[in-house]
N, C-alpha and C positions, 0 to 999 in steps of 0.2 A: 509078604513084603508090603510095607506101608510107605507111601510116598506123599510128601507134602510140597506143594508148589503154590505159594501165595498168589491170589488173584491180582495183587498189585505189582507183581514182578514184571520186568521188561520182557518183551518178546524174545530178544536174543537169549536172555537168561533161561527162559522157559524152553526154548529149542535145545539149548545145550543140556539142560537138565533132562529133557525127554530122551535125547539120544544116549546120554550116559546111563540113564536108568534102564533103558531097553537093553543096552549091551550088558550091563551088570546082571539083569534078570536072566539073560540067556546063558551067562557063565555059571550061575548058581543052580545046583541041582536041588530039587525038592520044593521049589516055590510053587505052591498050589493056588494061592490067592494073591491078587494085587488090588490094593485099595488105595485110591487116590483121594487126597483131601486138599481143599483150598483154604480152610481155616481150622483153627484148633478144635472147634466144636465137632467137626467131622471125624476127629480122632478119639472121641470118647468111647469107652468100653461098650456101652449100649449100642452105639452106631456100628462099631466094628463087628459085634456079634450079629447084628441084623444083616449086614452086608456079606458076612461070611457064609450065611446059610441060604 
């Protein structure tokens, strides 16, 4: 599961996102990794591979 929450987001939006994401993750079976990103460069394939291992 890959999540992106921009660093420039307001606190209320970040809190709503975090609680919604947590609930969704618990509902899904088979999620083995959770990768959080604050900007698009953190979602590049090289970074994802590095974080997954």
